[in-house]
N, C-alpha and C positions, 0 to 999 in steps of 0.2 A: 546954547549949544547942547547937543544931546550927550548922554553918558556913554554912548557906544563908540566914542573916539573917532567918529566920521570926519570931524572938522578940525581936530586938534593938530594933526600933522599930515603931511602929504606922503602918499605911498611912493615908492620908487617907480620910475618908468620902466618896469620890467614885469612881464607876466609871471604870475605864480601859479603854475599848473597844478601844484599840490592843493590849491584851494578848491579844486573840483574833485569830489570824492570818487573813489574807484567805482562805486555803483552809478554815479552820474556820467562818468567818462564815456561810455559807449554812446549814450544819447547826445552828449556834447559833440563828439566826433561826427555823428550822423547829421546834426544840425549845422555844423561848420561846412560839411560837404554840400548840404542843401543850400546854404547861403551862397557858396561859391558858384553853384550851378544856377542859382536864381539871379545872380548879378547881371543886370541888363544895361548898365551904364554906370559911370562914376564921374563925380565932379569934385574939384578941389574947393575947399573952404579956407578962409583965413587961418583957422585953427584946427583943421582936420580934413575929413573927406565925407562925402555923401555917396551912398550906393543906391542906385535905382534897383528895386526888387521886382522880379516877375512873380506876381502872386499866383500864377498858374503853377509855379515850381516850388513856392514857399508861401504858405498861408500866413496871415498876420499873427495868428496865435503861435505858430512855429517861430516866427521872427522874435516875438516877445519872449518865448521860451529860451531862444539863443541868447538874447540880451541878459536875461536873468542869470544864466550860467556864465556868460562872458564877463559880467561885472564882478563876479567872484574872483576871477583870476587877474583881471585888469581893472581894478577899482578906480583908476585915474581917468578912465574914459567918461565922457558925458554922452548919453545916447538920446536921440530924438527920432521919432517916427512921424513922417509927414504923409498923410493920406489925402490925396486930392479928391474932390467930389466927382460924381458921375463916372465912376469906375476909372478915374484918372490914375496917374502914376503913384507909386508908393516909394518913398525914399527913407533910408535909415542913415542918420548922420552920426559919426563918431568924432567927437571933438574933445578939447581939453586944454590944459595949461601949456605953457612953453615947453617945447620938446615933443609934444604928442603928435603934431603933424609929421615931424621927421620920423618918429617911431612908426606911424601908420604907413609912410612911404616905403619903409623897409619891409613891413609886414604884408602890405597889399600891393607893392610894386608901383611903378609910375604909370 
């Protein structure tokens, strides 16, 4: 285990918006809006959700930047980006331990 405390205790299932600094907040808000506008579909997963991303509206680099910020305030999420070959779809999955799926249902709606 690492000394950074990552694996010693679970964080609460609540976002800590103070984890994103005041200087990062405008960019975080911009990326959240971009993510919402780029959502081209959604599917339920056993332990979370997957969101299909329109890369015309949000580039992969911007998606990764959003994840880097989002994991600061919501460290209980596991993120995965799936990029299909031949310009196929891009999906971002948000999953996690018990309770995360219900949390996401409230945050992202049914």
